[in-house]
C-alpha positions as protocol buffer text, in pm:
chain_id: "A"
residue {
  index: 1
  type: UNK
  ca { x: 9592 y: 4739 z: -17134 }
}
residue {
  index: 2
  type: UNK
  ca { x: 9885 y: 4977 z: -17183 }
}
residue {
  index: 3
  type: UNK
  ca { x: 10137 y: 4742 z: -17021 }
}
residue {
  index: 4
  type: UNK
  ca { x: 10016 y: 4465 z: -17253 }
}
residue {
  index: 5
  type: UNK
  ca { x: 10014 y: 4656 z: -17582 }
}
residue {
  index: 6
  type: UNK
  ca { x: 10280 y: 4926 z: -17568 }
}
residue {
  index: 7
  type: UNK
  ca { x: 10583 y: 4691 z: -17533 }
}
residue {
  index: 8
  type: UNK
  ca { x: 10470 y: 4522 z: -17858 }
}
residue {
  index: 9
  type: UNK
  ca { x: 10462 y: 4842 z: -18064 }
}
residue {
  index: 10
  type: UNK
  ca { x: 10777 y: 4747 z: -18261 }
}
residue {
  index: 11
  type: UNK
  ca { x: 10624 y: 4416 z: -18374 }
}
residue {
  index: 12
  type: UNK
  ca { x: 10341 y: 4529 z: -18599 }
}
residue {
  index: 13
  type: UNK
  ca { x: 10184 y: 4188 z: -18652 }
}
residue {
  index: 14
  type: UNK
  ca { x: 10183 y: 4108 z: -18281 }
}
residue {
  index: 15
  type: UNK
  ca { x: 10050 y: 4454 z: -18195 }
}
residue {
  index: 16
  type: UNK
  ca { x: 9766 y: 4413 z: -18446 }
}
residue {
  index: 17
  type: UNK
  ca { x: 9679 y: 4073 z: -18300 }
}
residue {
  index: 18
  type: UNK
  ca { x: 9673 y: 4204 z: -17941 }
}
residue {
  index: 19
  type: UNK
  ca { x: 9460 y: 4506 z: -18034 }
}
residue {
  index: 20
  type: UNK
  ca { x: 9206 y: 4279 z: -18201 }
}
residue {
  index: 21
  type: UNK
  ca { x: 9206 y: 4061 z: -17887 }
}
residue {
  index: 22
  type: UNK
  ca { x: 9147 y: 4372 z: -17676 }
}
residue {
  index: 23
  type: UNK
  ca { x: 8853 y: 4481 z: -17892 }
}
residue {
  index: 24
  type: UNK
  ca { x: 8694 y: 4135 z: -17893 }
}
residue {
  index: 25
  type: UNK
  ca { x: 8722 y: 4103 z: -17515 }
}
residue {
  index: 26
  type: UNK
  ca { x: 8579 y: 4447 z: -17434 }
}
residue {
  index: 27
  type: UNK
  ca { x: 8205 y: 4499 z: -17482 }
}
residue {
  index: 28
  type: UNK
  ca { x: 8211 y: 4871 z: -17560 }
}
residue {
  index: 29
  type: UNK
  ca { x: 8501 y: 4837 z: -17803 }
}
residue {
  index: 30
  type: UNK
  ca { x: 8350 y: 4533 z: -17971 }
}
residue {
  index: 31
  type: UNK
  ca { x: 8022 y: 4722 z: -18019 }
}
residue {
  index: 32
  type: UNK
  ca { x: 8204 y: 5030 z: -18155 }
}
residue {
  index: 33
  type: UNK
  ca { x: 8417 y: 4819 z: -18392 }
}
residue {
  index: 34
  type: UNK
  ca { x: 8104 y: 4651 z: -18527 }
}
residue {
  index: 35
  type: UNK
  ca { x: 7955 y: 4992 z: -18610 }
}
residue {
  index: 36
  type: UNK
  ca { x: 8274 y: 5169 z: -18718 }
}
residue {
  index: 37
  type: UNK
  ca { x: 8528 y: 4937 z: -18878 }
}
residue {
  index: 38
  type: UNK
  ca { x: 8827 y: 5163 z: -18821 }
}
residue {
  index: 39
  type: UNK
  ca { x: 8879 y: 5124 z: -18445 }
}
residue {
  index: 40
  type: UNK
  ca { x: 9150 y: 4859 z: -18474 }
}
residue {
  index: 41
  type: UNK
  ca { x: 9349 y: 5074 z: -18721 }
}
residue {
  index: 42
  type: UNK
  ca { x: 9305 y: 5383 z: -18505 }
}
residue {
  index: 43
  type: UNK
  ca { x: 9430 y: 5217 z: -18186 }
}
residue {
  index: 44
  type: UNK
  ca { x: 9710 y: 5040 z: -18372 }
}
residue {
  index: 45
  type: UNK
  ca { x: 9870 y: 5374 z: -18459 }
}
residue {
  index: 46
  type: UNK
  ca { x: 9787 y: 5529 z: -18120 }
}
residue {
  index: 47
  type: UNK
  ca { x: 9976 y: 5253 z: -17940 }
}
residue {
  index: 48
  type: UNK
  ca { x: 10254 y: 5238 z: -18196 }
}
residue {
  index: 49
  type: UNK
  ca { x: 10312 y: 5609 z: -18129 }
}
residue {
  index: 50
  type: UNK
  ca { x: 10547 y: 5657 z: -18421 }
}
residue {
  index: 51
  type: UNK
  ca { x: 10678 y: 6011 z: -18452 }
}
residue {
  index: 52
  type: UNK
  ca { x: 10687 y: 6114 z: -18820 }
}
residue {
  index: 53
  type: UNK
  ca { x: 10968 y: 6365 z: -18827 }
}
residue {
  index: 54
  type: UNK
  ca { x: 10962 y: 6637 z: -19089 }
}
residue {
  index: 55
  type: UNK
  ca { x: 10591 y: 6595 z: -19165 }
}
residue {
  index: 56
  type: UNK
  ca { x: 10362 y: 6892 z: -19128 }
}
residue {
  index: 57
  type: UNK
  ca { x: 10069 y: 6833 z: -18897 }
}
residue {
  index: 58
  type: UNK
  ca { x: 9838 y: 6996 z: -19146 }
}
residue {
  index: 59
  type: UNK
  ca { x: 9917 y: 6722 z: -19397 }
}
residue {
  index: 60
  type: UNK
  ca { x: 9724 y: 6480 z: -19177 }
}
residue {
  index: 61
  type: UNK
  ca { x: 9403 y: 6682 z: -19155 }
}
residue {
  index: 62
  type: UNK
  ca { x: 9099 y: 6465 z: -19228 }
}
residue {
  index: 63
  type: UNK
  ca { x: 8764 y: 6644 z: -19254 }
}
residue {
  index: 64
  type: UNK
  ca { x: 8559 y: 6332 z: -19332 }
}
residue {
  index: 65
  type: UNK
  ca { x: 8251 y: 6292 z: -19108 }
}
residue {
  index: 66
  type: UNK
  ca { x: 8229 y: 5993 z: -18875 }
}
residue {
  index: 67
  type: UNK
  ca { x: 7982 y: 5793 z: -19084 }
}
residue {
  index: 68
  type: UNK
  ca { x: 8213 y: 5802 z: -19389 }
}
residue {
  index: 69
  type: UNK
  ca { x: 8549 y: 5771 z: -19210 }
}
residue {
  index: 70
  type: UNK
  ca { x: 8767 y: 5491 z: -19351 }
}
residue {
  index: 71
  type: UNK
  ca { x: 9029 y: 5282 z: -19173 }
}
residue {
  index: 72
  type: UNK
  ca { x: 9302 y: 5452 z: -19374 }
}
residue {
  index: 73
  type: UNK
  ca { x: 9181 y: 5798 z: -19267 }
}
residue {
  index: 74
  type: UNK
  ca { x: 9153 y: 5684 z: -18904 }
}
residue {
  index: 75
  type: UNK
  ca { x: 9513 y: 5569 z: -18926 }
}
residue {
  index: 76
  type: UNK
  ca { x: 9620 y: 5908 z: -19063 }
}
residue {
  index: 77
  type: UNK
  ca { x: 9443 y: 6078 z: -18774 }
}
residue {
  index: 78
  type: UNK
  ca { x: 9618 y: 5859 z: -18518 }
}
residue {
  index: 79
  type: UNK
  ca { x: 9958 y: 5913 z: -18683 }
}
residue {
  index: 80
  type: UNK
  ca { x: 9924 y: 6288 z: -18624 }
}
residue {
  index: 81
  type: UNK
  ca { x: 9887 y: 6235 z: -18249 }
}
residue {
  index: 82
  type: UNK
  ca { x: 10257 y: 6206 z: -18144 }
}
residue {
  index: 83
  type: UNK
  ca { x: 10322 y: 6565 z: -18255 }
}
residue {
  index: 84
  type: UNK
  ca { x: 10023 y: 6676 z: -18049 }
}
residue {
  index: 85
  type: UNK
  ca { x: 10159 y: 6495 z: -17744 }
}
residue {
  index: 86
  type: UNK
  ca { x: 10489 y: 6675 z: -17792 }
}
residue {
  index: 87
  type: UNK
  ca { x: 10314 y: 7012 z: -17802 }
}
residue {
  index: 88
  type: UNK
  ca { x: 10106 y: 6969 z: -17485 }
}
residue {
  index: 89
  type: UNK
  ca { x: 10198 y: 6938 z: -17120 }
}
residue {
  index: 90
  type: UNK
  ca { x: 9904 y: 6719 z: -17012 }
}
residue {
  index: 91
  type: UNK
  ca { x: 9726 y: 6418 z: -17157 }
}
residue {
  index: 92
  type: UNK
  ca { x: 9395 y: 6605 z: -17130 }
}
residue {
  index: 93
  type: UNK
  ca { x: 9525 y: 6890 z: -17346 }
}
residue {
  index: 94
  type: UNK
  ca { x: 9672 y: 6655 z: -17608 }
}
residue {
  index: 95
  type: UNK
  ca { x: 9351 y: 6452 z: -17637 }
}
residue {
  index: 96
  type: UNK
  ca { x: 9140 y: 6768 z: -17650 }
}
residue {
  index: 97
  type: UNK
  ca { x: 9349 y: 6896 z: -17940 }
}
residue {
  index: 98
  type: UNK
  ca { x: 9320 y: 6563 z: -18123 }
}
residue {
  index: 99
  type: UNK
  ca { x: 8942 y: 6550 z: -18087 }
}
residue {
  index: 100
  type: UNK
  ca { x: 8882 y: 6915 z: -18172 }
}
residue {
  index: 101
  type: UNK
  ca { x: 9103 y: 6895 z: -18483 }
}
residue {
  index: 102
  type: UNK
  ca { x: 8902 y: 6619 z: -18652 }
}
residue {
  index: 103
  type: UNK
  ca { x: 8521 y: 6641 z: -18702 }
}
residue {
  index: 104
  type: UNK
  ca { x: 8485 y: 6261 z: -18694 }
}
residue {
  index: 105
  type: UNK
  ca { x: 8639 y: 6245 z: -18347 }
}
residue {
  index: 106
  type: UNK
  ca { x: 8413 y: 6526 z: -18225 }
}
residue {
  index: 107
  type: UNK
  ca { x: 8116 y: 6311 z: -18327 }
}
residue {
  index: 108
  type: UNK
  ca { x: 8273 y: 6003 z: -18172 }
}
residue {
  index: 109
  type: UNK
  ca { x: 8331 y: 6189 z: -17845 }
}
residue {
  index: 110
  type: UNK
  ca { x: 7964 y: 6287 z: -17835 }
}
residue {
  index: 111
  type: UNK
  ca { x: 7844 y: 5933 z: -17912 }
}
residue {
  index: 112
  type: UNK
  ca { x: 8068 y: 5741 z: -17670 }
}
residue {
  index: 113
  type: UNK
  ca { x: 8123 y: 5884 z: -17323 }
}
residue {
  index: 114
  type: UNK
  ca { x: 8411 y: 5643 z: -17262 }
}
residue {
  index: 115
  type: UNK
  ca { x: 8611 y: 5747 z: -17569 }
}
residue {
  index: 116
  type: UNK
  ca { x: 8780 y: 6060 z: -17428 }
}
residue {
  index: 117
  type: UNK
  ca { x: 8861 y: 5916 z: -17080 }
}
residue {
  index: 118
  type: UNK
  ca { x: 9007 y: 5604 z: -17241 }
}
residue {
  index: 119
  type: UNK
  ca { x: 9226 y: 5810 z: -17474 }
}
residue {
  index: 120
  type: UNK
  ca { x: 9339 y: 6030 z: -17185 }
}
residue {
  index: 121
  type: UNK
  ca { x: 9443 y: 5725 z: -16981 }
}
residue {
  index: 122
  type: UNK
  ca { x: 9639 y: 5580 z: -17275 }
}
residue {
  index: 123
  type: UNK
  ca { x: 9796 y: 5917 z: -17355 }
}
residue {
  index: 124
  type: UNK
  ca { x: 9909 y: 5974 z: -16996 }
}
residue {
  index: 125
  type: UNK
  ca { x: 10098 y: 5644 z: -17008 }
}
residue {
  index: 126
  type: UNK
  ca { x: 10246 y: 5724 z: -17349 }
}
residue {
  index: 127
  type: UNK
  ca { x: 10364 y: 6068 z: -17241 }
}
residue {
  index: 128
  type: UNK
  ca { x: 10535 y: 5927 z: -16932 }
}
residue {
  index: 129
  type: UNK
  ca { x: 10714 y: 5654 z: -17128 }
}
residue {
  index: 130
  type: UNK
  ca { x: 10857 y: 5831 z: -17435 }
}
residue {
  index: 131
  type: UNK
  ca { x: 11187 y: 6021 z: -17423 }
}
residue {
  index: 132
  type: UNK
  ca { x: 11071 y: 6311 z: -17643 }
}
residue {
  index: 133
  type: UNK
  ca { x: 10790 y: 6558 z: -17582 }
}
residue {
  index: 134
  type: UNK
  ca { x: 10715 y: 6666 z: -17228 }
}
residue {
  index: 135
  type: UNK
  ca { x: 10997 y: 6458 z: -17083 }
}
residue {
  index: 136
  type: UNK
  ca { x: 11234 y: 6655 z: -17305 }
}
residue {
  index: 137
  type: UNK
  ca { x: 11075 y: 6978 z: -17185 }
}
residue {
  index: 138
  type: UNK
  ca { x: 11115 y: 6864 z: -16823 }
}
residue {
  index: 139
  type: UNK
  ca { x: 11482 y: 6778 z: -16864 }
}
residue {
  index: 140
  type: UNK
  ca { x: 11547 y: 7092 z: -17067 }
}
residue {
  index: 141
  type: UNK
  ca { x: 11371 y: 7307 z: -16806 }
}
residue {
  index: 142
  type: UNK
  ca { x: 11575 y: 7153 z: -16525 }
}
residue {
  index: 143
  type: UNK
  ca { x: 11896 y: 7190 z: -16726 }
}
residue {
  index: 144
  type: UNK
  ca { x: 11835 y: 7554 z: -16815 }
}
residue {
  index: 145
  type: UNK
  ca { x: 11737 y: 7639 z: -16455 }
}
residue {
  index: 146
  type: UNK
  ca { x: 12052 y: 7472 z: -16321 }
}
residue {
  index: 147
  type: UNK
  ca { x: 12268 y: 7646 z: -16584 }
}
residue {
  index: 148
  type: UNK
  ca { x: 12106 y: 7979 z: -16496 }
}
residue {
  index: 149
  type: UNK
  ca { x: 12177 y: 7921 z: -16127 }
}
residue {
  index: 150
  type: UNK
  ca { x: 12543 y: 7836 z: -16198 }
}
residue {
  index: 151
  type: UNK
  ca { x: 12584 y: 8141 z: -16421 }
}
residue {
  index: 152
  type: UNK
  ca { x: 12428 y: 8361 z: -16152 }
}
residue {
  index: 153
  type: UNK
  ca { x: 12669 y: 8218 z: -15892 }
}
residue {
  index: 154
  type: UNK
  ca { x: 12961 y: 8288 z: -16126 }
}
residue {
  index: 155
  type: UNK
  ca { x: 12847 y: 8646 z: -16189 }
}
residue {
  index: 156
  type: UNK
  ca { x: 12798 y: 8710 z: -15816 }
}
residue {
  index: 157
  type: UNK
  ca { x: 13162 y: 8609 z: -15763 }
}
residue {
  index: 158
  type: UNK
  ca { x: 13273 y: 8824 z: -16059 }
}
residue {
  index: 159
  type: UNK
  ca { x: 13084 y: 9126 z: -15928 }
}
residue {
  index: 160
  type: UNK
  ca { x: 13260 y: 9093 z: -15592 }
}
residue {
  index: 161
  type: UNK
  ca { x: 13598 y: 9057 z: -15765 }
}
residue {
  index: 162
  type: UNK
  ca { x: 13531 y: 9371 z: -15971 }
}
residue {
  index: 163
  type: UNK
  ca { x: 13420 y: 9559 z: -15660 }
}
residue {
  index: 164
  type: UNK
  ca { x: 13060 y: 9592 z: -15778 }
}
residue {
  index: 165
  type: UNK
  ca { x: 12909 y: 9485 z: -15446 }
}
residue {
  index: 166
  type: UNK
  ca { x: 12576 y: 9649 z: -15526 }
}
residue {
  index: 167
  type: UNK
  ca { x: 12519 y: 9424 z: -15826 }
}
residue {
  index: 168
  type: UNK
  ca { x: 12646 y: 9118 z: -15636 }
}
residue {
  index: 169
  type: UNK
  ca { x: 12416 y: 9179 z: -15340 }
}
residue {
  index: 170
  type: UNK
  ca { x: 12127 y: 9256 z: -15572 }
}
residue {
  index: 171
  type: UNK
  ca { x: 12167 y: 8928 z: -15758 }
}
residue {
  index: 172
  type: UNK
  ca { x: 12201 y: 8739 z: -15428 }
}
residue {
  index: 173
  type: UNK
  ca { x: 11876 y: 8898 z: -15313 }
}
residue {
  index: 174
  type: UNK
  ca { x: 11695 y: 8797 z: -15632 }
}
residue {
  index: 175
  type: UNK
  ca { x: 11815 y: 8434 z: -15611 }
}
residue {
  index: 176
  type: UNK
  ca { x: 11726 y: 8427 z: -15243 }
}
residue {
  index: 177
  type: UNK
  ca { x: 11386 y: 8576 z: -15312 }
}
residue {
  index: 178
  type: UNK
  ca { x: 11315 y: 8305 z: -15569 }
}
residue {
  index: 179
  type: UNK
  ca { x: 11423 y: 8030 z: -15329 }
}
residue {
  index: 180
  type: UNK
  ca { x: 11210 y: 8181 z: -15052 }
}
residue {
  index: 181
  type: UNK
  ca { x: 10906 y: 8201 z: -15282 }
}
residue {
  index: 182
  type: UNK
  ca { x: 10948 y: 7839 z: -15393 }
}
residue {
  index: 183
  type: UNK
  ca { x: 10987 y: 7731 z: -15031 }
}
residue {
  index: 184
  type: UNK
  ca { x: 10654 y: 7895 z: -14950 }
}
residue {
  index: 185
  type: UNK
  ca { x: 10495 y: 7708 z: -15242 }
}
residue {
  index: 186
  type: UNK
  ca { x: 10638 y: 7378 z: -15115 }
}
residue {
  index: 187
  type: UNK
  ca { x: 10503 y: 7438 z: -14763 }
}
residue {
  index: 188
  type: UNK
  ca { x: 10161 y: 7548 z: -14892 }
}
residue {
  index: 189
  type: UNK
  ca { x: 10142 y: 7243 z: -15119 }
}
residue {
  index: 190
  type: UNK
  ca { x: 10256 y: 6977 z: -14872 }
}
residue {
  index: 191
  type: UNK
  ca { x: 10179 y: 7088 z: -14516 }
}
residue {
  index: 192
  type: UNK
  ca { x: 9836 y: 6920 z: -14526 }
}
residue {
  index: 193
  type: UNK
  ca { x: 9940 y: 6588 z: -14680 }
}
residue {
  index: 194
  type: UNK
  ca { x: 9778 y: 6286 z: -14518 }
}
residue {
  index: 195
  type: UNK
  ca { x: 10078 y: 6059 z: -14581 }
}
residue {
  index: 196
  type: UNK
  ca { x: 10460 y: 6101 z: -14583 }
}
residue {
  index: 197
  type: UNK
  ca { x: 10430 y: 6474 z: -14524 }
}
residue {
  index: 198
  type: UNK
  ca { x: 10782 y: 6542 z: -14393 }
}
residue {
  index: 199
  type: UNK
  ca { x: 10954 y: 6302 z: -14632 }
}
residue {
  index: 200
  type: UNK
  ca { x: 10779 y: 6463 z: -14929 }
}
residue {
  index: 201
  type: UNK
  ca { x: 10855 y: 6812 z: -14801 }
}
residue {
  index: 202
  type: UNK
  ca { x: 11223 y: 6726 z: -14757 }
}
residue {
  index: 203
  type: UNK
  ca { x: 11265 y: 6605 z: -15115 }
}
residue {
  index: 204
  type: UNK
  ca { x: 11068 y: 6902 z: -15249 }
}
residue {
  index: 205
  type: UNK
  ca { x: 11294 y: 7140 z: -15054 }
}
residue {
  index: 206
  type: UNK
  ca { x: 11595 y: 6956 z: -15194 }
}
residue {
  index: 207
  type: UNK
  ca { x: 11471 y: 7016 z: -15549 }
}
residue {
  index: 208
  type: UNK
  ca { x: 11433 y: 7385 z: -15465 }
}
residue {
  index: 209
  type: UNK
  ca { x: 11788 y: 7439 z: -15334 }
}
residue {
  index: 210
  type: UNK
  ca { x: 11936 y: 7238 z: -15623 }
}
residue {
  index: 211
  type: UNK
  ca { x: 11742 y: 7456 z: -15871 }
}
residue {
  index: 212
  type: UNK
  ca { x: 11575 y: 7162 z: -16047 }
}
residue {
  index: 213
  type: UNK
  ca { x: 11220 y: 7209 z: -15917 }
}
residue {
  index: 214
  type: UNK
  ca { x: 11087 y: 7347 z: -16252 }
}
residue {
  index: 215
  type: UNK
  ca { x: 11199 y: 7025 z: -16423 }
}
residue {
  index: 216
  type: UNK
  ca { x: 11059 y: 6809 z: -16142 }
}
residue {
  index: 217
  type: UNK
  ca { x: 10723 y: 6986 z: -16165 }
}
residue {
  index: 218
  type: UNK
  ca { x: 10708 y: 6947 z: -16544 }
}
residue {
  index: 219
  type: UNK
  ca { x: 10786 y: 6577 z: -16523 }
}
residue {
  index: 220
  type: UNK
  ca { x: 10522 y: 6526 z: -16254 }
}
residue {
  index: 221
  type: UNK
  ca { x: 10259 y: 6692 z: -16472 }
}
residue {
  index: 222
  type: UNK
  ca { x: 10371 y: 6499 z: -16780 }
}
residue {
  index: 223
  type: UNK
  ca { x: 10348 y: 6166 z: -16602 }
}
residue {
  index: 224
  type: UNK
  ca { x: 9984 y: 6235 z: -16513 }
}
residue {
  index: 225
  type: UNK
  ca { x: 10042 y: 6262 z: -16138 }
}
residue {
  index: 226
  type: UNK
  ca { x: 9721 y: 6348 z: -15954 }
}
residue {
  index: 227
  type: UNK
  ca { x: 9671 y: 6581 z: -15660 }
}
residue {
  index: 228
  type: UNK
  ca { x: 9759 y: 6395 z: -15340 }
}
residue {
  index: 229
  type: UNK
  ca { x: 9510 y: 6382 z: -15050 }
}
residue {
  index: 230
  type: UNK
  ca { x: 9559 y: 6697 z: -14845 }
}
residue {
  index: 231
  type: UNK
  ca { x: 9776 y: 6875 z: -15105 }
}
residue {
  index: 232
  type: UNK
  ca { x: 9718 y: 7246 z: -15147 }
}
residue {
  index: 233
  type: UNK
  ca { x: 9668 y: 7241 z: -15522 }
}
residue {
  index: 234
  type: UNK
  ca { x: 9709 y: 7030 z: -15836 }
}
residue {
  index: 235
  type: UNK
  ca { x: 10052 y: 6948 z: -15986 }
}
residue {
  index: 236
  type: UNK
  ca { x: 9972 y: 7172 z: -16285 }
}
residue {
  index: 237
  type: UNK
  ca { x: 9889 y: 7467 z: -16058 }
}
residue {
  index: 238
  type: UNK
  ca { x: 10206 y: 7407 z: -15854 }
}
residue {
  index: 239
  type: UNK
  ca { x: 10413 y: 7410 z: -16173 }
}
residue {
  index: 240
  type: UNK
  ca { x: 10254 y: 7737 z: -16286 }
}
residue {
  index: 241
  type: UNK
  ca { x: 10309 y: 7904 z: -15946 }
}
residue {
  index: 242
  type: UNK
  ca { x: 10672 y: 7792 z: -15942 }
}
residue {
  index: 243
  type: UNK
  ca { x: 10736 y: 7925 z: -16294 }
}
residue {
  index: 244
  type: UNK
  ca { x: 10572 y: 8259 z: -16217 }
}
residue {
  index: 245
  type: UNK
  ca { x: 10785 y: 8297 z: -15903 }
}
residue {
  index: 246
  type: UNK
  ca { x: 11102 y: 8213 z: -16092 }
}
residue {
  index: 247
  type: UNK
  ca { x: 11014 y: 8464 z: -16362 }
}
residue {
  index: 248
  type: UNK
  ca { x: 10915 y: 8751 z: -16132 }
}
residue {
  index: 249
  type: UNK
  ca { x: 11165 y: 8705 z: -15847 }
}
residue {
  index: 250
  type: UNK
  ca { x: 11481 y: 8610 z: -16035 }
}
residue {
  index: 251
  type: UNK
  ca { x: 11475 y: 8568 z: -16413 }
}
residue {
  index: 252
  type: UNK
  ca { x: 11355 y: 8910 z: -16529 }
}
residue {
  index: 253
  type: UNK
  ca { x: 11515 y: 9134 z: -16260 }
}
residue {
  index: 254
  type: UNK
  ca { x: 11838 y: 8929 z: -16270 }
}
residue {
  index: 255
  type: UNK
  ca { x: 11858 y: 8962 z: -16646 }
}
residue {
  index: 256
  type: UNK
  ca { x: 11804 y: 9339 z: -16629 }
}
residue {
  index: 257
  type: UNK
  ca { x: 12068 y: 9376 z: -16356 }
}
residue {
  index: 258
  type: UNK
  ca { x: 12327 y: 9177 z: -16552 }
}
residue {
  index: 259
  type: UNK
  ca { x: 12263 y: 9370 z: -16874 }
}
residue {
  index: 260
  type: UNK
  ca { x: 12299 y: 9705 z: -16696 }
}
residue {
  index: 261
  type: UNK
  ca { x: 12618 y: 9592 z: -16522 }
}
residue {
  index: 262
  type: UNK
  ca { x: 12756 y: 9461 z: -16851 }
}
residue {
  index: 263
  type: UNK
  ca { x: 12687 y: 9790 z: -17031 }
}
residue {
  index: 264
  type: UNK
  ca { x: 12842 y: 9995 z: -16751 }
}
residue {
  index: 265
  type: UNK
  ca { x: 13153 y: 9776 z: -16716 }
}
residue {
  index: 266
  type: UNK
  ca { x: 13477 y: 9909 z: -16864 }
}
residue {
  index: 267
  type: UNK
  ca { x: 13590 y: 9559 z: -16959 }
}
residue {
  index: 268
  type: UNK
  ca { x: 13320 y: 9338 z: -17110 }
}
residue {
  index: 269
  type: UNK
  ca { x: 13417 y: 8976 z: -17062 }
}
residue {
  index: 270
  type: UNK
  ca { x: 13291 y: 8683 z: -17266 }
}
residue {
  index: 271
  type: UNK
  ca { x: 13176 y: 8497 z: -16952 }
}
residue {
  index: 272
  type: UNK
  ca { x: 12945 y: 8784 z: -16856 }
}
residue {
  index: 273
  type: UNK
  ca { x: 12796 y: 8786 z: -17206 }
}
residue {
  index: 274
  type: UNK
  ca { x: 12739 y: 8407 z: -17192 }
}
residue {
  index: 275
  type: UNK
  ca { x: 12569 y: 8447 z: -16854 }
}
residue {
  index: 276
  type: UNK
  ca { x: 12334 y: 8705 z: -17006 }
}
residue {
  index: 277
  type: UNK
  ca { x: 12251 y: 8464 z: -17291 }
}
residue {
  index: 278
  type: UNK
  ca { x: 12175 y: 8185 z: -17043 }
}
residue {
  index: 279
  type: UNK
  ca { x: 11952 y: 8415 z: -16835 }
}
residue {
  index: 280
  type: UNK
  ca { x: 11774 y: 8527 z: -17152 }
}
residue {
  index: 281
  type: UNK
  ca { x: 11712 y: 8166 z: -17255 }
}
residue {
  index: 282
  type: UNK
  ca { x: 11583 y: 8080 z: -16907 }
}
residue {
  index: 283
  type: UNK
  ca { x: 11348 y: 8380 z: -16905 }
}
residue {
  index: 284
  type: UNK
  ca { x: 11219 y: 8310 z: -17255 }
}
residue {
  index: 285
  type: UNK
  ca { x: 11164 y: 7939 z: -17185 }
}
residue {
  index: 286
  type: UNK
  ca { x: 10982 y: 8011 z: -16858 }
}
residue {
  index: 287
  type: UNK
  ca { x: 10759 y: 8285 z: -17001 }
}
residue {
  index: 288
  type: UNK
  ca { x: 10673 y: 8084 z: -17312 }
}
residue {
  index: 289
  type: UNK
  ca { x: 10595 y: 7773 z: -17108 }
}
residue {
  index: 290
  type: UNK
  ca { x: 10361 y: 7965 z: -16876 }
}
residue {
  index: 291
  type: UNK
  ca { x: 10168 y: 8113 z: -17167 }
}
residue {
  index: 292
  type: UNK
  ca { x: 10163 y: 7792 z: -17372 }
}
residue {
  index: 293
  type: UNK
  ca { x: 10055 y: 7560 z: -17090 }
}
residue {
  index: 294
  type: UNK
  ca { x: 9784 y: 7799 z: -16971 }
}
residue {
  index: 295
  type: UNK
  ca { x: 9645 y: 7874 z: -17318 }
}
residue {
  index: 296
  type: UNK
  ca { x: 9629 y: 7509 z: -17428 }
}
residue {
  index: 297
  type: UNK
  ca { x: 9476 y: 7377 z: -17105 }
}
residue {
  index: 298
  type: UNK
  ca { x: 9119 y: 7251 z: -17178 }
}
residue {
  index: 299
  type: UNK
  ca { x: 8992 y: 7367 z: -16839 }
}
residue {
  index: 300
  type: UNK
  ca { x: 9120 y: 7721 z: -16890 }
}
residue {
  index: 301
  type: UNK
  ca { x: 8973 y: 7734 z: -17241 }
}
residue {
  index: 302
  type: UNK
  ca { x: 8637 y: 7622 z: -17108 }
}
residue {
  index: 303
  type: UNK
  ca { x: 8635 y: 7876 z: -16824 }
}
residue {
  index: 304
  type: UNK
  ca { x: 8770 y: 8168 z: -17030 }
}
residue {
  index: 305
  type: UNK
  ca { x: 8673 y: 8109 z: -17395 }
}
residue {
  index: 306
  type: UNK
  ca { x: 8707 y: 8478 z: -17481 }
}
residue {
  index: 307
  type: UNK
  ca { x: 9067 y: 8497 z: -17354 }
}
residue {
  index: 308
  type: UNK
  ca { x: 9220 y: 8150 z: -17396 }
}
residue {
  index: 309
  type: UNK
  ca { x: 9262 y: 7975 z: -17728 }
}
residue {
  index: 310
  type: UNK
  ca { x: 9515 y: 8206 z: -17893 }
}
residue {
  index: 311
  type: UNK
  ca { x: 9711 y: 7900 z: -18002 }
}
residue {
  index: 312
  type: UNK
  ca { x: 9492 y: 7711 z: -18251 }
}
residue {
  index: 313
  type: UNK
  ca { x: 9430 y: 7337 z: -18228 }
}
residue {
  index: 314
  type: UNK
  ca { x: 9520 y: 7287 z: -18593 }
}
residue {
  index: 315
  type: UNK
  ca { x: 9893 y: 7314 z: -18644 }
}
residue {
  index: 316
  type: UNK
  ca { x: 9971 y: 7344 z: -18272 }
}
residue {
  index: 317
  type: UNK
  ca { x: 10252 y: 7092 z: -18306 }
}
residue {
  index: 318
  type: UNK
  ca { x: 10414 y: 7294 z: -18584 }
}
residue {
  index: 319
  type: UNK
  ca { x: 10370 y: 7615 z: -18384 }
}
residue {
  index: 320
  type: UNK
  ca { x: 10528 y: 7450 z: -18080 }
}
residue {
  index: 321
  type: UNK
  ca { x: 10829 y: 7342 z: -18284 }
}
residue {
  index: 322
  type: UNK
  ca { x: 10877 y: 7697 z: -18415 }
}
residue {
  index: 323
  type: UNK
  ca { x: 10837 y: 7859 z: -18072 }
}
residue {
  index: 324
  type: UNK
  ca { x: 11062 y: 7595 z: -17914 }
}
residue {
  index: 325
  type: UNK
  ca { x: 11343 y: 7669 z: -18156 }
}
residue {
  index: 326
  type: UNK
  ca { x: 11300 y: 8047 z: -18119 }
}
């Protein structure tokens, strides 16, 4: 379905025609369309996936109950979805936010068991195909991690040049500790794979030593990759473990060490200050991502309702934009 409809999103007339064909040829959709006349409009805007820049998510809020929902209101609901996809790391989280934001969709989810799984499948394909959203986060995460690694390498050399071997060796130990931790995660994740174990482990190790594993993990989660047979844990769990290791082993202690060395240095160079800024950005991005992805995960919210859910469903896209810029 996705491969048929998504390439036609720029041609509105053709997309409308294909969506109507899809509804007519599918029993459950045909039955739902006969009862609720807005399904074609809803899916039109879901597949079109048009990001409305500069619009507040709250401007799209529709509180109309399911029985009274119009096609125009269904279209407004669907047009708010791209911002939600940008603000979430998984299709499940994005769809959960969409449904929980609008009372009509809550009712629809209760009435049709296929509605949520179908939306999740479509959303997973959308999130893996668009250049913004989680793909942007994946590339940004990989870029910041690589920049942080390069700045650390530069500062290690500078510390040796200045004769501050203690700081140089300390930073080497922190980088090494992070690489060792990520190596352990790779082995734990892949040693039980039923297929292509060594090939997979080699490429995962390569992503570790090139400092791009955080970006690789984020892209894997965004593309909806499932846990492979024999893998130690899910892609989302692997991403969280990797981020926590990077934060604890390298980002925070490395940042503290560089700040102390900068304050104690007689000559405070611009390069050292830039390195501190890069490390700060890396630490902030990693910490924020860990909190955001954990708090917005539907499974975590269901298991720990008293703890998770700090970030509200309504306006999550706006909040993400603000936090992202900060």
